[in-house]
LOTOR-720293 format. One record per residue (C-alpha): x, y, z; residue in one letter. Coordinates in Angstrom, 3 decimals, padded with zeros to 6 digits. Each point is the difference from the previous one (the first is absolute). Layout:
BEGIN
<pt xx="X" yy="Y" zz="Z" r="A"/>
...
This chain:
BEGIN
<pt xx="143.966" yy="171.554" zz="046.487" r="X"/>
<pt xx="002.208" yy="002.637" zz="-001.538" r="X"/>
<pt xx="000.607" yy="003.456" zz="001.491" r="X"/>
<pt xx="001.743" yy="003.081" zz="-001.309" r="X"/>
<pt xx="001.789" yy="002.267" zz="002.464" r="X"/>
<pt xx="-000.104" yy="003.756" zz="-000.555" r="X"/>
<pt xx="002.276" yy="001.585" zz="002.577" r="X"/>
<pt xx="002.691" yy="-002.267" zz="001.484" r="X"/>
<pt xx="000.704" yy="002.041" zz="003.112" r="X"/>
<pt xx="-000.434" yy="-001.220" zz="003.567" r="X"/>
<pt xx="-003.782" yy="-000.424" zz="-000.054" r="X"/>
<pt xx="-000.263" yy="-001.453" zz="-003.492" r="X"/>
<pt xx="002.688" yy="-002.585" zz="000.685" r="X"/>
<pt xx="-001.663" yy="-001.058" zz="003.259" r="X"/>
<pt xx="-003.287" yy="-000.782" zz="-001.760" r="X"/>
<pt xx="001.670" yy="-001.601" zz="-003.022" r="X"/>
<pt xx="002.132" yy="-002.272" zz="002.206" r="X"/>
<pt xx="-003.073" yy="-001.285" zz="001.839" r="X"/>
<pt xx="-001.761" yy="-000.800" zz="-003.275" r="X"/>
<pt xx="003.167" yy="-001.614" zz="-001.391" r="X"/>
<pt xx="000.421" yy="-002.183" zz="003.092" r="X"/>
<pt xx="-003.569" yy="-001.195" zz="-000.523" r="X"/>
<pt xx="001.019" yy="-001.355" zz="-003.382" r="X"/>
<pt xx="-001.155" yy="002.848" zz="-002.220" r="X"/>
<pt xx="002.139" yy="001.461" zz="-002.774" r="X"/>
<pt xx="001.207" yy="003.589" zz="-000.110" r="X"/>
<pt xx="-000.012" yy="000.297" zz="-003.780" r="X"/>
<pt xx="001.275" yy="003.562" zz="-000.461" r="X"/>
<pt xx="001.287" yy="002.985" zz="001.943" r="X"/>
<pt xx="-000.007" yy="003.753" zz="-000.521" r="X"/>
<pt xx="002.336" yy="002.082" zz="002.158" r="X"/>
<pt xx="001.752" yy="003.306" zz="-000.698" r="X"/>
<pt xx="003.006" yy="-000.851" zz="002.205" r="X"/>
<pt xx="002.291" yy="-002.332" zz="-001.996" r="X"/>
<pt xx="001.446" yy="-001.624" zz="003.138" r="X"/>
<pt xx="-003.437" yy="-000.801" zz="001.431" r="X"/>
<pt xx="-001.166" yy="-001.233" zz="-003.408" r="X"/>
<pt xx="002.970" yy="-002.384" zz="-000.178" r="X"/>
<pt xx="-000.630" yy="-001.274" zz="003.537" r="X"/>
<pt xx="-003.624" yy="-000.783" zz="-000.871" r="X"/>
<pt xx="001.002" yy="-001.688" zz="-003.245" r="X"/>
<pt xx="002.508" yy="-002.185" zz="001.842" r="X"/>
<pt xx="-002.354" yy="-000.785" zz="002.891" r="X"/>
<pt xx="-002.862" yy="-001.126" zz="-002.230" r="X"/>
<pt xx="001.843" yy="-001.261" zz="-003.064" r="X"/>
<pt xx="-001.424" yy="002.656" zz="-002.319" r="X"/>
<pt xx="001.681" yy="000.078" zz="-003.439" r="X"/>
<pt xx="001.492" yy="003.273" zz="-001.226" r="X"/>
<pt xx="-002.648" yy="000.491" zz="-002.677" r="X"/>
<pt xx="-002.678" yy="000.188" zz="002.711" r="X"/>
<pt xx="001.829" yy="002.570" zz="002.136" r="X"/>
<pt xx="-001.263" yy="003.532" zz="-000.614" r="X"/>
<pt xx="001.107" yy="003.399" zz="001.167" r="X"/>
<pt xx="-003.523" yy="001.376" zz="000.462" r="X"/>
<pt xx="-003.483" yy="-001.243" zz="000.701" r="X"/>
<pt xx="-001.158" yy="001.614" zz="-003.226" r="X"/>
<pt xx="002.466" yy="-002.104" zz="-002.009" r="X"/>
<pt xx="-001.107" yy="-003.212" zz="001.709" r="X"/>
<pt xx="-003.667" yy="000.830" zz="-000.528" r="X"/>
<pt xx="000.599" yy="000.715" zz="-003.678" r="X"/>
<pt xx="000.986" yy="-003.660" zz="-000.435" r="X"/>
<pt xx="-002.603" yy="-002.775" zz="-000.350" r="X"/>
<pt xx="-001.581" yy="-001.197" zz="003.244" r="X"/>
<pt xx="002.382" yy="-002.386" zz="001.767" r="X"/>
<pt xx="-002.098" yy="-001.310" zz="002.870" r="X"/>
<pt xx="-003.104" yy="000.176" zz="002.130" r="X"/>
<pt xx="001.046" yy="002.706" zz="002.463" r="X"/>
<pt xx="002.278" yy="002.989" zz="000.484" r="X"/>
<pt xx="001.662" yy="001.099" zz="003.222" r="X"/>
<pt xx="000.230" yy="003.802" zz="-000.144" r="X"/>
<pt xx="002.333" yy="001.430" zz="002.631" r="X"/>
<pt xx="001.402" yy="003.110" zz="-001.628" r="X"/>
<pt xx="-000.036" yy="003.523" zz="001.417" r="X"/>
<pt xx="-003.394" yy="001.365" zz="001.024" r="X"/>
<pt xx="-000.456" yy="002.378" zz="-002.906" r="X"/>
<pt xx="000.738" yy="-002.695" zz="-002.591" r="X"/>
<pt xx="-002.896" yy="-002.250" zz="001.013" r="X"/>
<pt xx="-002.667" yy="001.699" zz="-002.118" r="X"/>
<pt xx="002.018" yy="-000.185" zz="-003.220" r="X"/>
<pt xx="000.772" yy="-003.683" zz="000.603" r="X"/>
<pt xx="-003.088" yy="-001.465" zz="001.687" r="X"/>
<pt xx="-002.553" yy="000.855" zz="-002.685" r="X"/>
<pt xx="002.120" yy="-001.160" zz="-002.979" r="X"/>
<pt xx="000.835" yy="-003.193" zz="001.919" r="X"/>
<pt xx="-003.680" yy="-000.804" zz="000.519" r="X"/>
<pt xx="-000.777" yy="000.822" zz="-003.623" r="X"/>
<pt xx="002.812" yy="-002.347" zz="-001.035" r="X"/>
<pt xx="-001.630" yy="-002.805" zz="001.995" r="X"/>
<pt xx="001.738" yy="-000.046" zz="003.377" r="X"/>
<pt xx="-001.607" yy="-000.227" zz="003.434" r="X"/>
<pt xx="001.908" yy="002.231" zz="002.424" r="X"/>
<pt xx="001.743" yy="-000.274" zz="003.326" r="X"/>
<pt xx="000.394" yy="003.751" zz="000.451" r="X"/>
<pt xx="002.218" yy="001.575" zz="002.642" r="X"/>
<pt xx="-001.664" yy="002.722" zz="002.022" r="X"/>
<pt xx="-000.842" yy="002.747" zz="-000.515" r="X"/>
<pt xx="-002.182" yy="-000.715" zz="-003.028" r="X"/>
<pt xx="000.956" yy="003.540" zz="-001.008" r="X"/>
<pt xx="000.692" yy="003.172" zz="001.991" r="X"/>
<pt xx="-002.484" yy="001.759" zz="-002.310" r="X"/>
<pt xx="-003.589" yy="-000.785" zz="001.046" r="X"/>
<pt xx="-001.289" yy="000.470" zz="-003.555" r="X"/>
<pt xx="002.533" yy="-002.555" zz="-001.249" r="X"/>
<pt xx="-000.992" yy="-002.367" zz="002.807" r="X"/>
<pt xx="-003.644" yy="000.085" zz="-001.108" r="X"/>
<pt xx="001.043" yy="-000.362" zz="-003.645" r="X"/>
<pt xx="001.951" yy="-003.168" zz="000.817" r="X"/>
<pt xx="-003.058" yy="-001.347" zz="001.840" r="X"/>
<pt xx="-002.199" yy="000.723" zz="-003.045" r="X"/>
<pt xx="002.519" yy="-001.653" zz="-002.316" r="X"/>
<pt xx="-000.150" yy="-003.164" zz="002.111" r="X"/>
<pt xx="-003.781" yy="-000.041" zz="-000.396" r="X"/>
<pt xx="000.241" yy="000.657" zz="-003.735" r="X"/>
<pt xx="002.627" yy="-002.656" zz="-000.707" r="X"/>
<pt xx="-001.265" yy="-002.582" zz="002.487" r="X"/>
<pt xx="003.430" yy="-000.219" zz="001.633" r="X"/>
<pt xx="000.594" yy="-000.613" zz="003.677" r="X"/>
<pt xx="002.213" yy="002.349" zz="001.999" r="X"/>
<pt xx="001.356" yy="-000.908" zz="003.412" r="X"/>
<pt xx="001.400" yy="003.113" zz="001.684" r="X"/>
<pt xx="002.907" yy="-000.671" zz="002.358" r="X"/>
<pt xx="-001.664" yy="001.004" zz="003.259" r="X"/>
<pt xx="002.019" yy="-002.742" zz="001.634" r="X"/>
<pt xx="-001.047" yy="000.758" zz="003.593" r="X"/>
<pt xx="-003.399" yy="-001.643" zz="-000.561" r="X"/>
<pt xx="001.889" yy="-003.273" zz="-000.381" r="X"/>
<pt xx="002.052" yy="000.352" zz="003.172" r="X"/>
<pt xx="-001.002" yy="-002.453" zz="002.783" r="X"/>
<pt xx="000.348" yy="002.885" zz="002.469" r="X"/>
<pt xx="-002.655" yy="002.210" zz="-001.608" r="X"/>
<pt xx="-002.181" yy="-002.975" zz="-000.941" r="X"/>
<pt xx="-000.105" yy="-000.923" zz="003.675" r="X"/>
<pt xx="-001.113" yy="003.514" zz="000.960" r="X"/>
<pt xx="-002.763" yy="-000.184" zz="-002.589" r="X"/>
<pt xx="-001.086" yy="-003.418" zz="001.305" r="X"/>
<pt xx="-000.291" yy="001.339" zz="003.559" r="X"/>
<pt xx="-002.164" yy="002.886" zz="-001.246" r="X"/>
<pt xx="-002.152" yy="-002.279" zz="-002.167" r="X"/>
<pt xx="-000.645" yy="-002.327" zz="002.944" r="X"/>
<pt xx="-001.439" yy="002.949" zz="001.942" r="X"/>
<pt xx="002.410" yy="-000.432" zz="002.879" r="X"/>
<pt xx="000.138" yy="003.748" zz="000.717" r="X"/>
<pt xx="-003.541" yy="000.713" zz="-001.217" r="X"/>
<pt xx="-000.651" yy="002.505" zz="-002.744" r="X"/>
<pt xx="003.092" yy="002.053" zz="-000.869" r="X"/>
<pt xx="-000.393" yy="003.682" zz="000.891" r="X"/>
<pt xx="003.375" yy="001.588" zz="-000.726" r="X"/>
<pt xx="003.548" yy="-000.915" zz="-001.056" r="X"/>
<pt xx="003.435" yy="001.497" zz="000.665" r="X"/>
<pt xx="002.503" yy="-001.171" zz="-002.600" r="X"/>
<pt xx="003.680" yy="000.938" zz="-000.116" r="X"/>
<pt xx="002.481" yy="-000.612" zz="-002.761" r="X"/>
<pt xx="003.395" yy="000.424" zz="001.605" r="X"/>
<pt xx="002.236" yy="000.431" zz="-003.034" r="X"/>
<pt xx="003.266" yy="-000.050" zz="001.939" r="X"/>
<pt xx="002.443" yy="002.918" zz="-000.057" r="X"/>
<pt xx="002.530" yy="-001.993" zz="-002.077" r="X"/>
<pt xx="-002.667" yy="-001.161" zz="-002.485" r="X"/>
<pt xx="-001.402" yy="003.436" zz="-000.711" r="X"/>
<pt xx="003.532" yy="001.312" zz="-000.553" r="X"/>
<pt xx="000.780" yy="-002.834" zz="-002.407" r="X"/>
<pt xx="-003.216" yy="-000.224" zz="-002.054" r="X"/>
<pt xx="-001.702" yy="003.365" zz="000.350" r="X"/>
<pt xx="002.892" yy="002.464" zz="000.352" r="X"/>
<pt xx="002.838" yy="-001.506" zz="-002.041" r="X"/>
<pt xx="-001.918" yy="-002.647" zz="-001.909" r="X"/>
<pt xx="-002.390" yy="-000.575" zz="-002.892" r="X"/>
<pt xx="-003.087" yy="001.228" zz="001.878" r="X"/>
<pt xx="001.395" yy="003.313" zz="001.235" r="X"/>
<pt xx="-002.013" yy="002.193" zz="-002.379" r="X"/>
<pt xx="-003.739" yy="-000.075" zz="-000.590" r="X"/>
<pt xx="000.454" yy="001.187" zz="-003.593" r="X"/>
<pt xx="002.302" yy="-002.946" zz="-000.770" r="X"/>
<pt xx="-001.920" yy="-002.683" zz="001.883" r="X"/>
<pt xx="-002.871" yy="000.652" zz="002.440" r="X"/>
<pt xx="-000.854" yy="001.994" zz="003.115" r="X"/>
<pt xx="001.165" yy="-001.829" zz="003.124" r="X"/>
<pt xx="-003.502" yy="-001.044" zz="001.045" r="X"/>
<pt xx="-000.557" yy="-001.653" zz="-003.378" r="X"/>
<pt xx="003.366" yy="-001.701" zz="-000.423" r="X"/>
<pt xx="000.434" yy="-001.172" zz="003.578" r="X"/>
<pt xx="-003.520" yy="-000.168" zz="001.316" r="X"/>
<pt xx="-002.524" yy="-001.017" zz="-002.627" r="X"/>
<pt xx="000.769" yy="-003.332" zz="001.756" r="X"/>
<pt xx="-001.389" yy="001.469" zz="003.194" r="X"/>
<pt xx="-003.016" yy="001.604" zz="-001.640" r="X"/>
<pt xx="-000.752" yy="-003.453" zz="-001.423" r="X"/>
<pt xx="000.385" yy="-001.605" zz="003.436" r="X"/>
<pt xx="-002.484" yy="002.478" zz="001.484" r="X"/>
<pt xx="-002.562" yy="-000.729" zz="-002.734" r="X"/>
<pt xx="000.500" yy="-003.734" zz="000.566" r="X"/>
<pt xx="-000.212" yy="000.133" zz="003.797" r="X"/>
<pt xx="-002.964" yy="002.386" zz="000.161" r="X"/>
<pt xx="-001.894" yy="-001.773" zz="-002.788" r="X"/>
<pt xx="-001.037" yy="003.373" zz="-001.350" r="X"/>
<pt xx="000.876" yy="002.694" zz="-002.485" r="X"/>
<pt xx="001.358" yy="003.310" zz="001.267" r="X"/>
<pt xx="-002.412" yy="002.940" zz="-000.141" r="X"/>
<pt xx="002.228" yy="002.969" zz="000.935" r="X"/>
<pt xx="003.599" yy="000.812" zz="000.887" r="X"/>
<pt xx="002.114" yy="002.811" zz="001.454" r="X"/>
<pt xx="003.796" yy="000.009" zz="000.135" r="X"/>
<pt xx="002.938" yy="002.034" zz="001.285" r="X"/>
<pt xx="003.706" yy="-000.476" zz="-000.606" r="X"/>
<pt xx="003.181" yy="001.549" zz="-001.327" r="X"/>
<pt xx="003.660" yy="-000.406" zz="-000.820" r="X"/>
<pt xx="001.384" yy="001.321" zz="003.271" r="X"/>
<pt xx="003.378" yy="-001.526" zz="000.750" r="X"/>
<pt xx="001.850" yy="-001.146" zz="-003.136" r="X"/>
<pt xx="000.676" yy="003.525" zz="-001.256" r="X"/>
<pt xx="003.196" yy="001.953" zz="-000.638" r="X"/>
<pt xx="-000.654" yy="002.462" zz="002.831" r="X"/>
<pt xx="000.224" yy="-002.918" zz="002.463" r="X"/>
<pt xx="003.435" yy="-001.106" zz="-001.197" r="X"/>
<pt xx="002.649" yy="000.106" zz="002.735" r="X"/>
<pt xx="002.504" yy="002.793" zz="-000.439" r="X"/>
<pt xx="002.774" yy="-001.130" zz="-002.310" r="X"/>
<pt xx="-001.939" yy="-002.856" zz="-001.569" r="X"/>
<pt xx="001.091" yy="-000.729" zz="-003.575" r="X"/>
<pt xx="-002.271" yy="-000.857" zz="-002.931" r="X"/>
<pt xx="001.299" yy="-003.581" zz="-000.058" r="X"/>
<pt xx="000.998" yy="-002.307" zz="002.829" r="X"/>
<pt xx="003.383" yy="-000.753" zz="-001.582" r="X"/>
<pt xx="000.966" yy="003.664" zz="000.330" r="X"/>
<pt xx="-001.563" yy="000.626" zz="003.409" r="X"/>
<pt xx="002.106" yy="000.668" zz="003.096" r="X"/>
<pt xx="-002.965" yy="-001.065" zz="002.152" r="X"/>
<pt xx="-000.489" yy="-003.454" zz="-001.520" r="X"/>
<pt xx="001.486" yy="-001.974" zz="002.904" r="X"/>
<pt xx="-002.596" yy="001.323" zz="002.444" r="X"/>
<pt xx="-003.039" yy="000.418" zz="-002.269" r="X"/>
<pt xx="-002.897" yy="-002.403" zz="000.421" r="X"/>
<pt xx="-000.815" yy="000.313" zz="-003.707" r="X"/>
<pt xx="003.545" yy="-000.484" zz="-001.276" r="X"/>
<pt xx="-000.159" yy="-002.259" zz="-003.062" r="X"/>
<pt xx="002.994" yy="-001.881" zz="001.377" r="X"/>
<pt xx="-001.955" yy="-000.829" zz="003.135" r="X"/>
<pt xx="-003.264" yy="-000.658" zz="-001.856" r="X"/>
<pt xx="001.309" yy="-002.409" zz="-002.641" r="X"/>
<pt xx="003.470" yy="-001.484" zz="000.574" r="X"/>
<pt xx="-000.969" yy="-002.170" zz="003.026" r="X"/>
<pt xx="-002.977" yy="-001.380" zz="-001.972" r="X"/>
<pt xx="001.898" yy="-001.226" zz="-003.071" r="X"/>
<pt xx="-001.997" yy="-002.721" zz="-001.723" r="X"/>
<pt xx="-003.245" yy="001.047" zz="001.665" r="X"/>
<pt xx="-002.637" yy="002.686" zz="-000.517" r="X"/>
<pt xx="000.450" yy="002.941" zz="-000.303" r="X"/>
<pt xx="003.667" yy="-000.386" zz="-001.001" r="X"/>
<pt xx="-001.051" yy="-002.239" zz="-002.897" r="X"/>
<pt xx="-001.875" yy="002.940" zz="-001.529" r="X"/>
<pt xx="003.208" yy="001.995" zz="-000.503" r="X"/>
<pt xx="001.821" yy="-002.379" zz="-002.318" r="X"/>
<pt xx="000.159" yy="-003.630" zz="-001.089" r="X"/>
<pt xx="003.633" yy="-000.009" zz="001.129" r="X"/>
<pt xx="-000.368" yy="-000.543" zz="003.745" r="X"/>
<pt xx="003.729" yy="-000.083" zz="000.690" r="X"/>
<pt xx="001.377" yy="002.779" zz="002.180" r="X"/>
<pt xx="001.568" yy="001.550" zz="-003.085" r="X"/>
<pt xx="-003.272" yy="-000.138" zz="-001.914" r="X"/>
<pt xx="-001.980" yy="001.623" zz="002.798" r="X"/>
<pt xx="002.627" yy="002.687" zz="000.562" r="X"/>
<pt xx="-000.133" yy="000.905" zz="-003.678" r="X"/>
<pt xx="-003.819" yy="000.154" zz="000.080" r="X"/>
<pt xx="000.130" yy="002.260" zz="003.059" r="X"/>
<pt xx="002.586" yy="002.223" zz="-001.679" r="X"/>
<pt xx="-001.870" yy="000.395" zz="-003.303" r="X"/>
<pt xx="-003.608" yy="-001.101" zz="000.406" r="X"/>
<pt xx="-003.172" yy="001.575" zz="001.414" r="X"/>
<pt xx="000.224" yy="-001.861" zz="003.305" r="X"/>
<pt xx="003.215" yy="001.781" zz="000.920" r="X"/>
<pt xx="-001.699" yy="003.396" zz="000.148" r="X"/>
<pt xx="-000.504" yy="001.905" zz="003.242" r="X"/>
<pt xx="-003.590" yy="-000.518" zz="001.165" r="X"/>
<pt xx="-000.296" yy="003.736" zz="000.661" r="X"/>
<pt xx="001.132" yy="000.928" zz="-003.518" r="X"/>
<pt xx="-002.088" yy="-002.251" zz="-002.255" r="X"/>
<pt xx="-002.703" yy="001.039" zz="-002.472" r="X"/>
<pt xx="-002.778" yy="-001.744" zz="001.968" r="X"/>
<pt xx="-003.462" yy="001.565" zz="000.395" r="X"/>
<pt xx="-002.261" yy="-002.703" zz="001.480" r="X"/>
<pt xx="-001.258" yy="000.263" zz="003.584" r="X"/>
<pt xx="002.005" yy="-001.513" zz="002.819" r="X"/>
<pt xx="-003.102" yy="-000.207" zz="002.208" r="X"/>
<pt xx="-003.751" yy="000.076" zz="-000.647" r="X"/>
<pt xx="-003.136" yy="-000.490" zz="002.097" r="X"/>
<pt xx="-003.290" yy="-000.983" zz="-001.631" r="X"/>
<pt xx="-003.512" yy="-000.170" zz="001.467" r="X"/>
<pt xx="-002.545" yy="-002.210" zz="-001.746" r="X"/>
<pt xx="-003.709" yy="-000.636" zz="000.293" r="X"/>
<pt xx="-001.530" yy="-003.118" zz="-001.538" r="X"/>
<pt xx="-003.463" yy="-000.515" zz="-001.418" r="X"/>
<pt xx="-000.904" yy="-002.445" zz="002.795" r="X"/>
<pt xx="000.814" yy="002.614" zz="002.674" r="X"/>
<pt xx="003.453" yy="-001.244" zz="001.017" r="X"/>
<pt xx="002.626" yy="002.722" zz="000.449" r="X"/>
<pt xx="003.759" yy="-000.419" zz="-000.290" r="X"/>
<pt xx="003.194" yy="001.942" zz="000.483" r="X"/>
<pt xx="003.073" yy="-000.905" zz="-002.027" r="X"/>
<pt xx="003.435" yy="001.268" zz="001.048" r="X"/>
<pt xx="002.801" yy="-000.324" zz="-002.542" r="X"/>
<pt xx="003.391" yy="000.967" zz="001.416" r="X"/>
<pt xx="003.678" yy="-000.278" zz="-000.847" r="X"/>
<pt xx="000.928" yy="000.915" zz="003.560" r="X"/>
<pt xx="-000.040" yy="-003.469" zz="001.535" r="X"/>
<pt xx="002.689" yy="-002.456" zz="000.998" r="X"/>
<pt xx="-001.602" yy="-003.117" zz="-001.488" r="X"/>
<pt xx="-001.464" yy="-000.586" zz="-003.444" r="X"/>
<pt xx="-003.357" yy="-001.544" zz="000.869" r="X"/>
<pt xx="-003.761" yy="000.467" zz="000.333" r="X"/>
<pt xx="-001.969" yy="000.255" zz="003.239" r="X"/>
<pt xx="-003.745" yy="000.053" zz="000.479" r="X"/>
<pt xx="-002.656" yy="000.541" zz="002.640" r="X"/>
<pt xx="-003.529" yy="-001.022" zz="-000.977" r="X"/>
<pt xx="-002.728" yy="001.047" zz="002.420" r="X"/>
<pt xx="-003.357" yy="-001.760" zz="000.018" r="X"/>
<pt xx="-003.196" yy="000.020" zz="002.022" r="X"/>
<pt xx="001.119" yy="-002.856" zz="002.246" r="X"/>
<pt xx="003.778" yy="000.019" zz="-000.153" r="X"/>
<pt xx="003.154" yy="001.083" zz="-001.761" r="X"/>
<pt xx="002.836" yy="-001.394" zz="-002.085" r="X"/>
<pt xx="003.588" yy="001.204" zz="000.376" r="X"/>
<pt xx="002.364" yy="-001.281" zz="-002.657" r="X"/>
<pt xx="003.722" yy="000.364" zz="-000.705" r="X"/>
<pt xx="001.253" yy="-001.389" zz="-003.285" r="X"/>
<pt xx="003.668" yy="000.125" zz="001.041" r="X"/>
<pt xx="-000.680" yy="-001.971" zz="003.157" r="X"/>
<pt xx="-002.481" yy="-002.290" zz="-001.782" r="X"/>
<pt xx="-002.392" yy="000.510" zz="002.915" r="X"/>
<pt xx="-003.758" yy="000.532" zz="-000.077" r="X"/>
<pt xx="-001.608" yy="000.666" zz="003.379" r="X"/>
<pt xx="-003.789" yy="-000.414" zz="000.157" r="X"/>
<pt xx="-001.640" yy="001.430" zz="003.122" r="X"/>
<pt xx="-003.644" yy="-000.216" zz="001.066" r="X"/>
<pt xx="-001.103" yy="002.978" zz="002.047" r="X"/>
<pt xx="-000.434" yy="-000.402" zz="003.742" r="X"/>
<pt xx="-003.083" yy="001.277" zz="001.812" r="X"/>
<pt xx="001.895" yy="002.364" zz="002.302" r="X"/>
<pt xx="003.507" yy="001.222" zz="000.835" r="X"/>
<pt xx="000.716" yy="-002.764" zz="002.511" r="X"/>
<pt xx="-001.385" yy="-002.935" zz="-001.972" r="X"/>
<pt xx="002.595" yy="-002.033" zz="-001.904" r="X"/>
<pt xx="-000.465" yy="000.254" zz="-003.752" r="X"/>
<pt xx="000.141" yy="-003.046" zz="-002.255" r="X"/>
<pt xx="003.028" yy="000.078" zz="-002.349" r="X"/>
<pt xx="001.594" yy="-002.329" zz="-002.518" r="X"/>
<pt xx="003.398" yy="000.265" zz="-001.693" r="X"/>
<pt xx="000.134" yy="-001.304" zz="-003.579" r="X"/>
<pt xx="003.263" yy="-000.581" zz="-001.854" r="X"/>
<pt xx="-000.823" yy="-000.804" zz="-003.631" r="X"/>
<pt xx="002.100" yy="-002.421" zz="-001.998" r="X"/>
<pt xx="003.073" yy="001.673" zz="-001.429" r="X"/>
<pt xx="001.244" yy="-000.323" zz="-003.563" r="X"/>
<pt xx="003.483" yy="000.359" zz="-001.399" r="X"/>
<pt xx="-001.336" yy="001.880" zz="-003.038" r="X"/>
<pt xx="-000.141" yy="003.797" zz="-000.074" r="X"/>
<pt xx="-002.805" yy="002.121" zz="001.454" r="X"/>
<pt xx="-000.653" yy="-002.670" zz="002.661" r="X"/>
<pt xx="-000.948" yy="-002.584" zz="-002.611" r="X"/>
<pt xx="-001.876" yy="002.392" zz="-002.249" r="X"/>
<pt xx="002.464" yy="-000.190" zz="-002.907" r="X"/>
<pt xx="-000.369" yy="-003.738" zz="-000.480" r="X"/>
<pt xx="-003.692" yy="000.114" zz="000.879" r="X"/>
<pt xx="-000.916" yy="002.420" zz="-002.769" r="X"/>
<pt xx="001.815" yy="-002.047" zz="-002.655" r="X"/>
<pt xx="-001.827" yy="-003.123" zz="001.196" r="X"/>
<pt xx="-003.287" yy="001.879" zz="-000.215" r="X"/>
<pt xx="000.783" yy="001.222" zz="-003.522" r="X"/>
<pt xx="000.914" yy="-003.509" zz="-001.121" r="X"/>
<pt xx="-003.162" yy="-001.431" zz="001.546" r="X"/>
<pt xx="-002.062" yy="002.520" zz="-001.938" r="X"/>
<pt xx="001.782" yy="-000.704" zz="-003.290" r="X"/>
<pt xx="-000.271" yy="-003.762" zz="000.474" r="X"/>
<pt xx="-003.704" yy="000.179" zz="000.830" r="X"/>
<pt xx="000.145" yy="-000.992" zz="003.668" r="X"/>
<pt xx="-001.322" yy="003.435" zz="001.010" r="X"/>
<pt xx="-002.324" yy="002.102" zz="-002.130" r="X"/>
<pt xx="001.547" yy="003.298" zz="001.107" r="X"/>
<pt xx="002.989" yy="001.113" zz="002.069" r="X"/>
<pt xx="-000.291" yy="001.739" zz="003.371" r="X"/>
<pt xx="001.594" yy="003.148" zz="-001.402" r="X"/>
<pt xx="-001.556" yy="000.169" zz="-003.452" r="X"/>
<pt xx="-000.138" yy="003.376" zz="-001.713" r="X"/>
<pt xx="-003.539" yy="001.012" zz="001.004" r="X"/>
<pt xx="000.764" yy="-000.642" zz="003.669" r="X"/>
<pt xx="003.355" yy="001.783" zz="-000.134" r="X"/>
<pt xx="-001.164" yy="003.180" zz="-001.726" r="X"/>
<pt xx="-001.712" yy="001.127" zz="003.207" r="X"/>
<pt xx="003.281" yy="000.304" zz="001.899" r="X"/>
<pt xx="001.493" yy="002.086" zz="-002.802" r="X"/>
<pt xx="-002.935" yy="002.404" zz="000.007" r="X"/>
<pt xx="000.433" yy="000.354" zz="003.772" r="X"/>
<pt xx="003.729" yy="000.729" zz="-000.278" r="X"/>
<pt xx="-000.514" yy="002.541" zz="-002.795" r="X"/>
<pt xx="-002.851" yy="001.657" zz="001.885" r="X"/>
<pt xx="002.153" yy="000.145" zz="003.152" r="X"/>
<pt xx="002.758" yy="001.743" zz="-001.950" r="X"/>
<pt xx="-002.521" yy="002.486" zz="-001.403" r="X"/>
<pt xx="-001.305" yy="000.593" zz="003.527" r="X"/>
<pt xx="003.563" yy="000.620" zz="001.216" r="X"/>
<pt xx="000.784" yy="002.447" zz="-002.783" r="X"/>
<pt xx="-003.291" yy="001.904" zz="000.227" r="X"/>
<pt xx="-000.622" yy="-000.144" zz="003.746" r="X"/>
<pt xx="-003.514" yy="-001.295" zz="-000.612" r="X"/>
<pt xx="-002.146" yy="-003.017" zz="000.834" r="X"/>
<pt xx="-000.404" yy="-001.963" zz="-003.235" r="X"/>
<pt xx="-003.101" yy="-002.034" zz="-000.833" r="X"/>
<pt xx="001.054" yy="-003.234" zz="-001.712" r="X"/>
<pt xx="-003.173" yy="-000.078" zz="-002.090" r="X"/>
<pt xx="000.600" yy="003.547" zz="-001.252" r="X"/>
<pt xx="003.685" yy="-000.704" zz="-000.574" r="X"/>
<pt xx="-000.717" yy="-003.107" zz="-002.044" r="X"/>
<pt xx="-002.666" yy="001.768" zz="-002.079" r="X"/>
<pt xx="002.508" yy="002.734" zz="-000.785" r="X"/>
<pt xx="002.632" yy="-002.527" zz="-001.053" r="X"/>
<pt xx="-002.443" yy="-002.011" zz="-002.083" r="X"/>
<pt xx="-000.682" yy="003.172" zz="-001.969" r="X"/>
<pt xx="003.667" yy="000.131" zz="-001.003" r="X"/>
<pt xx="000.725" yy="-003.721" zz="-000.338" r="X"/>
<pt xx="002.326" yy="-000.876" zz="-002.842" r="X"/>
<pt xx="-001.055" yy="-002.425" zz="-002.701" r="X"/>
């Protein structure tokens, strides 16, 4: 099969490389960054006449394949996804579908109208770790699930890189934090509970990464800062030791010391974390109630040492404690009293070398299976994935208004404003 790649950044290249390794052709690329466009062209053997600066230019050309990988910035998805489907492409669409709930529903309607399939990149559903948790629940090993505690530990270095200095620092340029980082987690909760969400409340703020918290004497850029040798967030400490690896690879294609030093001196990742133009939350707590009666709390925080997810799932007859970083799932059956020994099992799911604990390769396999007719629909097709986006948008509205938001009311309101 032939694919076109719209957005040749980190995520787009990961998906395209998996498809290419499976023997499929990447027929064309659209990428605004000339260096990234050239890397994609070289990697996949794309001729110059099929290398485009924008998705719009690529989509103006005749259809060049069966599917499009769309991995551009969040707010570009709407203007690219619908024309791509109308042109004839099925879509592997990076999350979020769109940060605008009306655009999200419009993309869903366009898929129905055109008969195209959309697989949304909720890669965690394909991770062996989370699939094992779901299997334990489905087998009834802790009885009926009553409540869930779910934590996304962003990592203090990750939030500084992506959500203070980086592309997702401003909700008006990309998405609110809970949409960009955690529509994954909303999707996991829908998947694990087997239910739609009925209502949500949320609290959070941008508390720490603000100019008033800058140490005395801190400069606007690390290269000019007298405190850089002792600062945890110094760009020199954050990126130079990681040359050739994420997140240093985001700064520049030139991963030499000279290349990174120049990027720190002149680029956005050399800014002081207390003096950026960021506005997204650095922590947020969300409370959710599902239609089947399950309740959940979701804690999203940049104030953690590790970048990982942890979970506690409490059922009628037992509980599950899970740590993604440790690749450990502990299943415990309740004892009858405080002195009786409880029955516990430690599960260590198979580990994958692909990103997101195997989810990155898994979602491409799923998309290919759907296109090649081995599966009728993907696990994260558009109708399934829209629910998580409505939850994230409703949670942000709840945070901003200080109210409990009904998902049914929220969706009805959005449907009244849905774009064509």
